[in-house]
N, C-alpha and C positions, 0 to 999 in steps of 0.2 A: 223357679218360678216367678211369674210377672206377679206384680201387686194385685192386678186385678182379678186375676187366675187363686191368689192365695185367699181373698176376700169372698169370693164363689165356692171354694171349696171349704172353706173355715165356717162358714153360715150353715152349709150342710152338715158339716159334722159335726158342730156344736149341737144343732137341731135334733139330731140323730142320738147325741150324746144324753140330751136333757131328755128325750122320749124314753131312752133306755133306763135311766135314774128312775122316773117316775112309774114306768110299767114295772120294775123290780118291788118299789116302795109298795103300791097299790097292791100288788098280789100276795104282799106277806100277812099274814094274821094281824088283826090290830091288837094293841096292848089294853087291858082293861078295859074299862066300858066304852072302850071306840077311838084309844088315841093312836097315831103313827106309832109304827115300829120299824125303827133302822135300828135295833140293837143287833149290832152282827161286828166279829170282830176284822178289823180291814185286813190283816195280815193271814190268819187262818182260814177266812170268810166263814168260822163256825156261828154260830147263834149264841150269843149272851146267855147265860142259864142262872140258878137259882145261886149256884157256886160262886158265881162273880160278883156276888153283892153288890154294890152300889151301880154296878155296870149292868146288873139284871135287869128282868122283866117286872119283879117288885117294885121299881121304881119309875117315875114319870117323870121326866124334865118339862115342866113349863117353858124353859128357854124354846127347847127345839119345835114343840109344840106350836108356838107362837109363831116359831121361823117356817114353821112348815105350812101353815095355814095361808101365810104370804105368799109362799110360792105355789101354792097348790090353786090359788086365783089366778096369780099373774101367766101361769103356764095355760089354765083351761082359756083364757082370753086369747092367748098366742096361738094353742093350736087349734083353736075353734074353725078356723079355714082350711087348715092342713090337714087335721088328722080328726074328726069329728069323733069317733070314736074315743079317742084317748080323751077330747076336752069334756065327755059326758062321764066316764069316769071319775075325771078330775072334778067336776061337779058333783057328783055325788058324796064325793070324798071331801069336799071341801065346805058343801053344807052340813054334813055330820060333824066334821070337828069343828066349824062353827058355833054348833049346839053343844059340843063336850066344852069348848072354852068358854064360853058365854056363860055356862053354869059354874065353872070354877070362879070366874072373875064377879059373878053376882054376890058370893059371899059375902067378901069385905072391901071391894073394889080393886082388889089386887091380884095376881097370878104371881105363883112362886116357882125357885130355881127348881125344887127338887119334891115332889109329892110320894109317900109310902103306898104301900097297897090299898089304903083304904082311904086315899086322896085325901092326908092331912100333909099339910109342909112340913116339911123336917130338914135339918142340917147335920152335916158330919161333923163327928167330934174325936175322930180317930178309930183304927183299927175296925174299918166298916161298919161300926155303932153309930146309930143315928140319936139324935132327939128333936123334939118339936121347935118348930122355926117360932119367931117372936113373931106377933100381926105386925104387918107393917105400917097399920095407921098411916102418915102422914109421908113417910118416906116410901120413894119409889126404886126402882130397880132395873137392872137390865131385863130380866125377867118382863116385868111391865113394858119396858119399850118396844121390845119383839113383840109382846103380845098385843099390844096397842095397836102396832103397824098392822099386823094380822086382820085383827078385828074390822079396822076400818076398809080396808082391803075388802074383805069378805063382804062387809055389809054394803060397799057401795053395788057389789055382785048380787047378792042374795035377797038383802033388806036395806033397799034405802031408807026406809022409815026410821030404822034404826040407827040412821047414821049421827045423830046429835049426841047421844049419849056414848058413841065410840071415840068422835072428834072430843068429846070433853076428856075422855080418857087419856088422848094423847096429847092435849091440851094441859092436862094436871102433871104427865111426865116431865112435857119440855119445862114448864115452871121449876117441879122439883129440881132440875139441874140448873135453872138461872137462881133459885135462892136458897141451894145448900142442902136440899133433902135427899139428894141421889145417893144411893150405895151401891157401888161395883162390888163390894165383895159380899156376896149373898150365901156363903159359908160360915159367916161371922153373925151374932145375934144382931138383927135389924134394929137401926135405931141407935140413941145413946153414944156410947163410947166408940161404937165401929163408924159409924157417922162419921163423929167429930173427927176422927183419924182418916179419913179419905183422902188421898194424894187429889190435887186439881189434874189429874187426867182429863187429855181433850178425849176419850174414847166415849161417853157418853153422847156429847153433841156430835162427836162423828156417825156414831148409831142412828142417832134423832135425825140426823141431817139425809141420813135415808130415806125418810119419809118423806121428804118432800118431793122430789123425783115420783114416788109412788103416788103421793096427793095428786099430782099433775096429771098422770096417765089415767087416774079416776075421776079425771073432771073437778078436782077439789082444788083448785090452786089459789083459791082465796084464802085458804089455810095455812100457807107457807109463808108469811111476813118473817117467822122467826129465824129463817133458811139463814138470810143475810145475817143476821147478827149471829148465829153460830159460828160462820165461814168467819166474820170479823174477827170474832173473837180468837178462834185458834188461830189464826194468823198474825194477829198483832202478838199474843201472846205466847207461842210454841213453835214459832218459826224462827229457826236459828239463820239470819241473811248468809251468814259465810258459806255454810255447806250446803243450804236448801231441805234441809231435813226438819222433822218435827219431833220436838222435844216431847217427850211424855207431859213433863209437868214443866211447866216455865221455872229454868234456871239447871235443870235437870240435866244429865247427860245420857239417858236412856233414851233410845226412840226404838219404839215400836215400829220397823218399816212397813209392815203390812196394814197396819191401821194406817200411817201416812197416805201409803198409795189408796187404801179404801174411802180416805176423806176427800181425796183428791176427785176419786170417781162419783162419789157421792154430790160433790158440789158441781161437778160439771153437768151432770144430769137433772140438775136446778136448771130452767128455761132461762131465767133471767142472767143468770151465770154465763152463758153461749153468747150473749151478748156484749162482753165485758171483755176485750181482748187484754186488758194488761192483767185482770184476774186469771184468765185462762193461760196466761203465760207464766204465771205465778204457780198454779196449778199443774202446768205440765213440769215445771222445775221439781217440782217436788215430787211427782211421779220418776223421772229420770234421776235425780240424787238417790232418791230411797230405795231403786232397784240396783243403780250400780253400786251402791254400797254396801247390800247384803246381799246379792247375787251370787252363787257358787254351785258349781257342777250342776246340781240340780234343782235346787231350790234358793227360797229367799232364807236367811238365817232370820229367826224369831226378832233378835233386838240386834243393835250395835250401838257403839258409841258414837255419839257426836263429836266430841275433841279429838278422838284418838283414829275413829273409823275401825275399832277392832268389833270383829262380832263376836257379839257377848253369850251368844245361845250355839249350842249344837245342833239344835230342834230347826228342822223346815218343815213347818205343817202345811197341808197341801191348799189352804185357802187362799193364801197370799197371792198364788198365780192366778186362779181364775177373777181374783180383784184386781190384779194387774192387767190382765186381758180387759177387761171391762174399761178401766182406767186409760188403757195406752188408746183402745179403739174409739172411745169418745175423744181425745186429745186429736189423736190425729184427723179425725173427723173434720176438726174445728181448724187444725193447724196444718194438715199435710206434710208436717215435719219427718224427717227421715228417723231421727232417733225414736219418736214416737212409734214410729212403725215396726224398728226392729227390736224393741220393746215387747211388743205386741206380738211379735214373730219368735222370739227367743222363750216370753213367758209360754205361748202357745204350745212351743215344742217341749220346753222342760215339764208340762203338765202331762201333757198326753204320752211321752215315753218315760217318765219315772214315776209317774203317781195315778195314772188312770188305769184302772184292772179290766175293763171291758166287758169284761163277763163274769160276776156280774158290772153292770154300769155303777160304778164307785169307785171311789179314789183311797188311795193308802191315805191315813188322817196325817202322818209325819214320818220323815227322811232324816236322817243323819247323813255324814259320810258314807258311812256304813252301809247304808241301805234302808229299806223299811223299818221302822222301829215302832214298839207299843208304849207311845207315848200320847195320851189324851189333851191335846189342846186346851178344850173347854168340859164339853162333856163327851160322854161315852158315845152317845146315840151318833150313829152316822147322820151325816148332812143330808138333810130333806128336801133337797133341789134348792137351798137359799144360797149360799155361798159360791157354789157352785153353779147352780141352775139360774140363778136370777142374774150372775155374772154375764153367762154365757149370753145368757136373752136379752141382755144390752148390745153385747157384741154382735148378734146375729141383725138387729135393726141397722147397727152401722155398718157392719159388711156388705149387706144388703142394698145400702142406700148408697154405699161408695161404688159398690161395683157395677151400678145401674145408671148414676145421675151426677156424679160429682166428678166438677170439671176437668180433674187432675187425672181421671180415669176412665171416665167415658168413651174418650175414644182409643183406649187400647185394647 
């Protein structure tokens, strides 16, 4: 298949996959007081029930709902001129979820990782038991990060007059990262000892970097000044010049390759970066090094050793492959390199051959060398169109642009 043919075919397939996931999600009964319900075992396709404890319908994950809100809004815009009926359903679901999440956030200025059936923030204490989570106070978390992104995206679409308050929330999360008030471990009591023991991982900056592209797509570029600071910080403190890998923490040996690839993709989606060839080359190097260090058979190993190259985890989660598709597509659009195109095509093949269920339009959460396995990467709820959907959405835009107007392909 020629490159041009691949771009056309991939764009159509990605749009179809995303539409399938969204319809599947919208057809499912809501959780509790109106939250997205993706509580399905990706191996058996059985709905999680009360007997499944923390995976079951008695628990709602703010992390997932925030991601879902951003995904609903982003896909609503995309399908507006392609599938009006689907876009309308996404609009209705997005507005409803926007209201639910605003209610949670209005309580104390935070959204929490896990809520019980009474919508009280709780954390796990072992053997399926939970206890009340500490009030977050001036500590912010990944759940805040995903929620702030979702609220800004939704407000830009549904309630522009509310944008200032949601942009302040996003700015508060960014400030917390830069002044040491961001806690990654949400299963521990928030604040105090847990916050003091947090490693200097680049994960928080990576996730919030993803807001820069979202803000630009929403016409809010004036709020992205922090993005270059985050990019500079990660490259200066985490990039191993010898290997091209990003160390999770400065001086450490572990590399979460998926996070490295996701960082590069978010950076490439930030408009000013695309005008900086030297930085683009560095980001492409991170992509290539990370993919080659971790890919084996069907997917990307979760963690590798920077010093030895050893694959440190048997687990190969689904999400790193669509993130690779996004990053490789953005790289190839800017550089036209054979390496980025090859990685795009390899990640595409691995994801759709080894992870994608098709019917329903969901992916196995994790595989090992032996096949799909019951390992939950972060939350038991399946992806609400975020890692897979938003990654493929970015790749669709690139593929369509390359297949029609890119000088390297327009004549083919």
